[in-house]
N, C-alpha and C positions, 0 to 999 in steps of 0.2 A: 420629562424622562419617559422613554418608551417602557410600557409595562407588558409587552407581548411575552408570553411564557417562554422562558429560556429552554433550550433543548435538553431534555431529561438525560440523554446519554452523555452529553458533554458535562453537565453539572455533576452527574454521578462520578464520572472519571475525574473531574476536578476535586471532588470530595476525597476520593481514594488517594490521589496524588498529594493533595495538600496535607492529608492526615499522615501519609508516609513521610513526607518532608518534615512535618512537625515532630514525629517520633524520632527521626534521624537527628534532628537538631537537639532534641532533649538528650539523646545519647552522647552527642558531641559536647554538650555543656557538662554532663556528668563525667565523661571520659574524654578529655581534650586530646589525648594522644591518638584517638581514632579519627579526629577531624582532618580530612585531607586539605582543608583550606589553610593549614599551617604553612603550605606553599602559597605565598602571596601572589604568584603568577596565575593562580586559578581564578582570581577575581580582582579587578582594579581597586574596588573599594576596600578589599581586605588589606591592601598595601598601606592604608592610613588608619585602619581600625584594628584594635586588639582582637585576638582570635575569639575570645569569649563574647565581645560586643558584636562582632560580625555574626556569630552563631545565634546570639540572642535576637538580633534583628531578623534573621531568616526565620527563627522560631515564631516571632510575633506575626510576621507576614503569613506564615503557614497556618497559625492558629486562626487568624481572621479569615483566611481563605477557607479553612475547614468549616467554620461556623456558617459563613455566608453560603457556601456550596451546599451544606446540609439543608439549610432553609429553602433554597431554590429547588433542591432535588426532592425533598419531602412534600413541598407545597408548590408544585409547578404552576398552578393556576392562580395562586395568590398574588395579587398585584403588589402588595407590600413587600413580600419576599423577593419578587423579581426586581422591584425598585431598589431594594437594599443591595442585592447581589450585583445588579447592573451598575449601581453607583460606586460600589467598592471595587469592581473589577479593574477600572483604569488605575486606581491607586495601587492595587496589588501588582499590576503589570509594571508600572514605573518602579515600584519598590524592588521586585524581583529582578528587573532589568538592571537597575543600578547596583544591586548586591552581587550579581553574578557576571557582570560584563567583563569579558576577557577574550584573549586570542585562542584559548585552549580548545573551545568547542569547534571553531572553524578549522583549527589545525588537525584535530582528531578526524573531522569529517573529510578533510583533504587526504589524509593518509589512507583512510578506509576506501575512498573513491579510487585512489591511485592503485590500491591492491586489487580492487574488484573490477574496475573499468576495462582493462585490457581483455580479460576473459569474456566479460559481457559483450564487448564490442565484437569480438571474434564470433561469438554465438549468433548475435544479431546479423553479422555480415554473412555467415553461412546460410542462415534461414532466408535472408533477402536474396542471395545469389541463386538459391534453389527455386524460390517461388516467384522471382521477378526476372524473367529472361533478359529483358533489355538492360538490366543492371549487372548481368552476370560477369561480363569481362572486366569492367572497372573494379567491381568488388573483388573478383578473383585476384586481380593484380594487387590490390590493397591487402588482401588476406595473405597472399604469398609474401609480400614485403614484411608484414607483421610477424609471420612465422619465422622468416629469415632473421629478423632482428632478435627475436626471442632466442633462437639457436646460437647466434653470435654472442649475445650478452647474457647467456643463461647463468653463468657463474655469478656475475654481478647482481642479477635479479634475485637469484637464490639467496645470496648473502643479505641483500636489502630486505627481502621478505622475512627471513629468519630474525634479523635484528629488530624489525618493527613488531613482529609477533611477540618477541620477548618483552618489548617495552609495554605492549598492551597488557600482557599478563602481569607485569610488575605494577602497572598503574591502575589496577582494577578498582580500587576504592575511589580515586578521583574521577574515573570514568563513570562509575555508578552515580556519584554525587552530581556530576554534570547532567547525566541523562535524566535523573529524577527531577532536578530543579528546572531544566529546560522544558521537560514535558509539562510540568506544572505551569510554567510561564506560558507555554503555547496554548494550553487549555484556557487559561484566564484571558489570554489575548483573543481567543475565539469568542469567548463570552462577551468581551468588551465590544468587539465588532458587531456581534449579534444585538447587544443592547442598544447600540448607537445607530443601527442600520437605517432607521427611518427618521433620524434627526434632520431637521430642515437645513442645518448648517453643512451637512454632508451632501445634500442634493446637487447643488451647483458644481462643487468639485468633481463629484462622480460623473455628472453629465459631461463635463469638460474632458475628463480622462477617457471616457468611452469614445468621444468624438476624435480624440487625438491619440488613440491607443497605439497606432502604428509608429509614429515618431517616438513616443514615450518608450515603447518596447525596444526599438532600435537603440536608443540611448542607453537603456538598461543593459542590452547585450554587449555594448562597448565597454561596460564597466570592468569585467575581468580580463579583457584582452591585453593590456600592457604587460601583465605578468607572464603569460605564456609566450608572448612575442620576445620578451627579454630573455626567457629561458632558451629560446631557439638560438640566441647568439652564443650560447655555451658550446655550440658545435662549430663555432668560427674562432679565428685568432683574436677576436675582439669581444670577449664575453662581457655581458652586463650583469653585475650582481653575483658573479661566481666568487665564493670565498677563496682567499689565498691559500694555496696548498691543498686545494680540494682534490680528493681521490677520484678515481673513475667511478666508484660506487656512489659517491655523493653526486657526481654529475648525472649519472643514470637515474638516480632516485629523484633528483630535482626536475629532470625532464618528465618523469612519470607523474610527479605532482602537478605539473602544468596541464596534464590531460584533463583534470577536473575543471579547469578554467575554460578549456576549449568546449567541453561538454556543456558547461553552464551557459556559454554564449549561444551555442546551437539550440539548446532546449528553450532558452529565453525567446529566441526568434520563433520557435514553434508556437508561441502564444498568438502570433498573428499569421501563421502559415496554415494552409489547409489541413496538414496532419495534426495540428493542434486542436482541431475540432472533430476530425473524422480519422479513424485509424487507417493506415495504408492497406491496400488490398492484399499485400503479400503477408500480412501478419496472420499466422495460423488461427483458425476458428473464429476470431473476432474481427478480422479484416473488413473494413468498410463500415463498421459501426461507429456511432458518435463516441468521442472521447468523454468519459465522465469528467465533469469539471473539476471534481476533487482530485482526480489523478494528476492534474497540473497545479492546482491551487495549494494542496497540502505540502508536497515537496518544495514547491517554489517558496511558500511562506516560511518553511523551516530554514531554507538557505538564506532568505532575506533576513530572518531573525538572527541566525548565526553571524552573518556578515555585520549586521548592525551592532550586535554585542561585541564583536571584535573591533569595530570602528572606534569605540570609546577609548580603550587603552592605546590603540594605534595612533589616534589623533593626539592624545595627551603626550605620548612619548615624543612625537614630532614637535609639538609646541615647546616642550621642555628642552629639547636639543635639536633645533632646526638645521644645524650644520654638522651634526654627528655622523659617524660612519654608516648609520642605518637610515639617515634622512632620505637618500635617493629611493629607498624601497617604498617610502610613503607614496610616491607618485607612480611606482610600478604596480602597486596594489591599492588603488584608490577606494578603500572600503567605505569611507564616509560618503562617497558618491554612489558606489555600486549598490549598497544595501537599500537606501531609500528609493533609488530609481527602480530596483527590482520589485520592491513592495508596491510601488505605484503601478508598475506593469501588471503585477498579479491582481491588484484591485481592479484595474481596467478590464482584464480578461474575465474575472469573475462577474463583474457587472454586465459585460457584453453577453456572456453566456447565459446569465440569469434572465435576460430579456429576450432570449431566443435568437440572438445574433442581430438585434436591432442596432442601428447606428447611434441612437440617442436614448437617453433615459429621462425619468422625471415626468412632470406633467406635460401633457400635449398642449403646445401653444395654441391649438385651435379650440381648447377648452373642453375636449371630450374626456380628459382625465385618464391618460395612460398611467398605470400603476408605476410607482418609482421602482428602480432596480433594487435588488437585495443581494449583494455579493455574498453576504454571510450565509444565505440559504444554500448556496452551492458548496459551502464549506462544512456545514453541520447537518445538512439534509432535512 
């Protein structure tokens, strides 16, 4: 087991989040009425465990995480403390993953992206049109079309936004619970990667991924595409997956939700395109500078984690009822494929960037001893 000191900032953050999660679980055990996991849809495991047992399991995991994170944070140079924290980290990741796996996190992220993305895209388009003359005409046409669509469907958009803001306000407790638990999970996942980064069994797979990062990334970018392509059929007489009796508002919001999938595919391809390593010249103030690896790795890892969390109940529901009314959606949104492939693409990108853009990692076959890649270094600094 690697005993390299774990990053102090991450272990401190893991301490705080694990302690907050522990306190929250204790409150739930004392006052079960405050536990948002009374809704079994918030976690697949909660569907088969009593509320108190599920809260107790989360409390035990949070307690173990708090103790181990405190040891690693207070004694960062202690080999024993690092060995304990590094060894426990994978167990905590698996436990938190299993206890919180659900569709809700991905669903929440999708709605947030759908509400923010149109405005963000218009801002980026205006900046690019002003600062990149060669792109001015196509971007201008696209912006004009976007503004026209907003004006035509403004009532539907206003209704959809108001309805979703009301839902967010009503679901404050479940949203907070998910954010805290997922943040704790992400921190321990980071520590797991850090602790295992120099393991010999990861050297060969990492080398292979870096060498084949382009096809791996293209395959990852294909993951979300069936979903938005199916949503485009909602504009035709032969819609795929459109609920019976759907109103115009449902149709409009469904199309907006598909924007996140398009963005995901484009940003995934950025992992192998020039603008994934160096910012375009038209970006104000920082154009032309190298892209900080964490700027791609952190959000990409979050999305991969949310997709993998959602893939568990998604796959279970399909196995339980492979001919049911929702079975076709399993293939339109292949979460079990998309999540792992995106994680592999992110790993390949981090490894590639950590070696300064070299095509290979690991020991030099000539025997001169090139240092192995360390994708975790790009994530935790």
